[in-house]
BADO-365120 format. One record per residue (C-alpha): y negated, x, z negated; residue in one letter; residue number from 1. Coordinates in steps of 0.02 Angstrom, whole numbers, plus 50000, padded with zeros to 5 digits. Layout:
BEGIN
Y,X,Z,A,NUM
...
END
This chain:
BEGIN
49553,48873,49174,X,1
49684,48922,49045,X,2
49843,48983,49129,X,3
50012,48953,49048,X,4
50085,49083,48933,X,5
50186,49221,49014,X,6
50236,49330,48867,X,7
50387,49224,48821,X,8
50446,49230,49002,X,9
50434,49420,49002,X,10
50530,49431,48837,X,11
50666,49315,48900,X,12
50680,49414,49062,X,13
50698,49579,48969,X,14
50840,49506,48866,X,15
50927,49439,49021,X,16
50913,49607,49110,X,17
50978,49702,48958,X,18
51121,49579,48937,X,19
51166,49593,49122,X,20
51173,49782,49116,X,21
51274,49783,48956,X,22
51396,49653,49025,X,23
51424,49761,49178,X,24
51461,49911,49068,X,25
51578,49808,48957,X,26
51673,49743,49108,X,27
51704,49921,49170,X,28
51753,49979,48995,X,29
51879,49836,48978,X,30
51957,49878,49145,X,31
51976,50060,49092,X,32
52044,50008,48922,X,33
52183,49911,49009,X,34
52226,50063,49112,X,35
52159,49986,49272,X,36
52053,50070,49403,X,37
51881,49990,49376,X,38
51799,49892,49516,X,39
51634,49802,49545,X,40
51611,49648,49654,X,41
51446,49606,49737,X,42
51378,49493,49874,X,43
51386,49573,50046,X,44
51218,49627,50118,X,45
51286,49639,50295,X,46
51185,49550,50429,X,47
51329,49426,50452,X,48
51303,49367,50273,X,49
51114,49345,50280,X,50
51041,49180,50339,X,51
50878,49085,50327,X,52
50881,48939,50206,X,53
50747,48809,50249,X,54
50767,48731,50076,X,55
50704,48886,49983,X,56
50608,48947,50137,X,57
50675,49124,50136,X,58
50825,49229,50187,X,59
50970,49220,50065,X,60
51143,49296,50051,X,61
51297,49194,50096,X,62
51463,49183,50004,X,63
51542,49343,50073,X,64
51585,49471,49938,X,65
51628,49655,49941,X,66
51722,49751,49808,X,67
51692,49933,49764,X,68
51847,50010,49686,X,69
51869,50174,49593,X,70
52046,50178,49661,X,71
51981,50197,49839,X,72
51931,50378,49869,X,73
51793,50322,49989,X,74
51722,50207,49856,X,75
51730,50330,49712,X,76
51565,50418,49745,X,77
51457,50260,49768,X,78
51550,50176,49623,X,79
51506,50320,49507,X,80
51327,50324,49570,X,81
51311,50137,49537,X,82
51377,50153,49359,X,83
51257,50296,49323,X,84
51111,50197,49396,X,85
51154,50051,49284,X,86
51160,50169,49134,X,87
50992,50246,49180,X,88
50915,50074,49206,X,89
50975,50022,49033,X,90
50894,50178,48960,X,91
50729,50132,49044,X,92
50730,49949,48992,X,93
50789,49978,48813,X,94
50656,50111,48786,X,95
50526,50013,48885,X,96
50493,50161,48998,X,97
50456,50156,49184,X,98
50515,50265,49326,X,99
50480,50280,49511,X,100
50611,50279,49648,X,101
50577,50465,49668,X,102
50599,50496,49482,X,103
50770,50412,49484,X,104
50826,50529,49623,X,105
50774,50683,49525,X,106
50829,50617,49355,X,107
51006,50603,49421,X,108
51014,50792,49435,X,109
50991,50810,49247,X,110
51155,50714,49228,X,111
51239,50812,49369,X,112
51243,50651,49469,X,113
51223,50695,49653,X,114
51132,50598,49787,X,115
51120,50680,49958,X,116
50942,50615,49978,X,117
50823,50485,49907,X,118
50878,50354,50034,X,119
51054,50359,49962,X,120
50980,50340,49787,X,121
50872,50194,49845,X,122
51024,50109,49923,X,123
51122,50121,49761,X,124
50976,50043,49666,X,125
50980,49900,49792,X,126
51167,49882,49760,X,127
51130,49864,49575,X,128
51001,49730,49614,X,129
51133,49638,49715,X,130
51266,49651,49579,X,131
51153,49584,49440,X,132
51031,49476,49541,X,133
50882,49564,49464,X,134
50751,49667,49554,X,135
50725,49853,49530,X,136
50558,49809,49448,X,137
50658,49715,49315,X,138
50746,49882,49283,X,139
50572,49962,49265,X,140
50594,50057,49429,X,141
50443,50052,49545,X,142
50396,50126,49715,X,143
50253,50248,49728,X,144
50139,50140,49833,X,145
50012,50032,49746,X,146
49891,49898,49799,X,147
49742,49827,49703,X,148
49662,49668,49639,X,149
49483,49617,49602,X,150
49415,49453,49534,X,151
49374,49350,49381,X,152
49541,49352,49294,X,153
49562,49410,49116,X,154
49734,49481,49080,X,155
49819,49533,48919,X,156
49936,49682,48925,X,157
50115,49669,48860,X,158
50166,49852,48884,X,159
50191,49966,48732,X,160
50031,50046,48669,X,161
49920,49916,48754,X,162
49996,49754,48689,X,163
49860,49628,48654,X,164
49723,49725,48744,X,165
49625,49625,48871,X,166
49543,49671,49035,X,167
49442,49573,49161,X,168
49489,49619,49339,X,169
49308,49637,49393,X,170
49297,49790,49281,X,171
49313,49919,49420,X,172
49223,49909,49589,X,173
49374,49985,49679,X,174
49489,49853,49607,X,175
49624,49872,49475,X,176
49789,49951,49526,X,177
49936,49831,49536,X,178
50060,49934,49438,X,179
50195,49896,49308,X,180
50070,49859,49168,X,181
49974,49732,49272,X,182
50124,49644,49348,X,183
50194,49610,49174,X,184
50027,49560,49096,X,185
49988,49387,49033,X,186
49854,49286,49124,X,187
49726,49229,48995,X,188
49584,49144,49088,X,189
49502,49133,49259,X,190
49369,49037,49355,X,191
49455,49070,49522,X,192
49520,48928,49628,X,193
49604,49032,49764,X,194
49687,49198,49803,X,195
49640,49297,49958,X,196
49761,49434,50008,X,197
49691,49566,50126,X,198
49790,49693,50228,X,199
49658,49829,50249,X,200
49567,49930,50118,X,201
49405,49931,50217,X,202
49394,49742,50220,X,203
49445,49729,50037,X,204
49300,49845,49993,X,205
49182,49743,50104,X,206
49235,49582,50016,X,207
49202,49661,49846,X,208
49031,49726,49902,X,209
48982,49557,49972,X,210
49035,49464,49815,X,211
49172,49361,49898,X,212
49252,49336,49729,X,213
49095,49244,49671,X,214
49046,49157,49832,X,215
49221,49086,49857,X,216
49287,49084,49677,X,217
49426,49199,49733,X,218
49541,49333,49666,X,219
49552,49469,49798,X,220
49715,49563,49824,X,221
49731,49717,49933,X,222
49907,49729,50006,X,223
49875,49901,50086,X,224
49983,49859,50237,X,225
50152,49782,50202,X,226
50135,49720,50024,X,227
50244,49812,49896,X,228
50367,49698,49809,X,229
50270,49705,49646,X,230
50116,49643,49739,X,231
50212,49502,49821,X,232
50276,49450,49650,X,233
50100,49462,49579,X,234
50028,49350,49717,X,235
50168,49226,49683,X,236
50123,49226,49499,X,237
49939,49196,49537,X,238
49986,49051,49650,X,239
50110,48972,49530,X,240
50034,49006,49360,X,241
49852,48977,49405,X,242
49898,48835,49523,X,243
49783,48902,49659,X,244
49813,48916,49848,X,245
49841,49087,49927,X,246
49769,49143,50094,X,247
49823,49298,50189,X,248
49710,49398,50307,X,249
49789,49530,50418,X,250
49755,49622,50581,X,251
49776,49518,50737,X,252
49941,49589,50800,X,253
50128,49555,50777,X,254
50138,49676,50631,X,255
49997,49587,50541,X,256
50087,49422,50569,X,257
50243,49495,50491,X,258
50148,49561,50340,X,259
50093,49381,50308,X,260
50265,49308,50340,X,261
50353,49427,50221,X,262
50234,49370,50083,X,263
50268,49189,50129,X,264
50454,49187,50167,X,265
50524,49355,50117,X,266
50630,49475,50218,X,267
50812,49501,50260,X,268
50808,49664,50160,X,269
50766,49566,50002,X,270
50882,49419,50036,X,271
50970,49454,49870,X,272
50810,49424,49771,X,273
50700,49277,49723,X,274
50524,49265,49650,X,275
50446,49377,49783,X,276
50385,49242,49902,X,277
50238,49122,49903,X,278
50303,48987,50022,X,279
50142,48884,50022,X,280
50027,49032,50060,X,281
49930,49019,50223,X,282
49911,49149,50358,X,283
49727,49128,50394,X,284
49704,49260,50529,X,285
49664,49364,50622,X,286
49747,49249,50750,X,287
49769,49280,50935,X,288
49659,49128,50964,X,289
49525,49211,50857,X,290
49524,49359,50977,X,291
49483,49237,51116,X,292
49367,49119,51022,X,293
49265,49256,50939,X,294
49271,49372,51090,X,295
49330,49514,50980,X,296
49345,49695,51039,X,297
49531,49717,51073,X,298
49663,49842,51127,X,299
49807,49806,51245,X,300
49977,49766,51169,X,301
50102,49904,51203,X,302
50287,49882,51244,X,303
50339,49894,51061,X,304
50213,49757,51014,X,305
50277,49643,51152,X,306
50459,49672,51105,X,307
50415,49631,50925,X,308
50330,49467,50976,X,309
50487,49409,51066,X,310
50587,49450,50909,X,311
50468,49348,50802,X,312
50477,49205,50926,X,313
50665,49191,50893,X,314
50650,49218,50704,X,315
50681,49053,50609,X,316
50537,49090,50491,X,317
50414,49073,50636,X,318
50471,48902,50697,X,319
50316,48806,50640,X,320
50192,48758,50777,X,321
50049,48871,50719,X,322
50156,49028,50722,X,323
50233,48985,50890,X,324
50061,48945,50962,X,325
49991,49113,50907,X,326
50143,49211,50970,X,327
50124,49128,51140,X,328
49938,49168,51142,X,329
49970,49351,51101,X,330
50094,49358,51244,X,331
49970,49272,51359,X,332
49818,49381,51324,X,333
49918,49541,51291,X,334
49786,49599,51168,X,335
49773,49641,50983,X,336
49625,49663,50867,X,337
49591,49736,50695,X,338
49503,49647,50553,X,339
49358,49768,50571,X,340
49324,49703,50748,X,341
49210,49568,50675,X,342
49085,49707,50634,X,343
49025,49694,50815,X,344
48923,49545,50752,X,345
48857,49637,50598,X,346
48928,49700,50435,X,347
48922,49533,50344,X,348
48976,49418,50487,X,349
49157,49413,50430,X,350
49102,49352,50257,X,351
48960,49237,50313,X,352
49042,49154,50463,X,353
49225,49193,50490,X,354
49293,49182,50313,X,355
49222,49010,50268,X,356
49277,48940,50436,X,357
49455,49004,50415,X,358
49471,48946,50234,X,359
49417,48774,50289,X,360
49534,48773,50439,X,361
49689,48825,50343,X,362
49666,48738,50176,X,363
END
């Protein structure tokens, strides 16, 4: 299979991001040049302005706007922080450098720009995302956490110093880190006909050891818990550009369900962004009904788990019959199970029996 070209998309995106940052700066400059107090308008991220859109199958922001004004003494600090963050992001993108969220927090100190803590810095970066409708990854700002991928996919790097170099993602038995260089790489060729996303590192390693990528023609993605945004974008790219279905395997509990749903339909926290979701991906287990049908070793749900299940039951993303059925089953049996629970039947049972059954059931 020869995937479509991605390099031109990356180039176009870079130009759009650069243009957006420069337009923001020009707007502020023009306001100052007129003798006006500068201001920035952005969509409100308040809970009252976030709603689920069944058309795009994710949370989106409504029409409510907020304005941050330099004239308002309470707005002056976050306004200045936002302008500096836009400047720093332009430096990163124009020089094709990357930074972590933590780096941004410390880099501000070199410019005598003060953030009381990293959370304040992170919130300002999110504000910039909202203003320009680009993600922090588009600004070359990444979180520390990383996940991994393994499978027969040859990629071609587009980052400086490695442009044109190719790598097959079976090259390392621990998987290849999903970092900035990989998320921006071009997909060259693959024999895979599906993507399998896995919550836990132990199961990811087991799948690699047992040759799941060959047996099932699959690209394996380790989410390492809640998938980082770069990983969610990468899974979306695999699904869209390779035209292959995506399956998600998590622990059998409400938190595992939510890991799958965030990959499928996004989250309220990222309602201002697109291109992070894979709406047609399938949550393939571990289901509550699997705990019963496979007689899996299980632990009792605690009060926090049960409260979370009732929250999911009311969440519009979980309205489909399968999700509602599994929520009700969890509440009925009051039990949860980890992916590793299948090892009670032997180390290879999950690959030999469970995985093929679930792929067939949810295709």
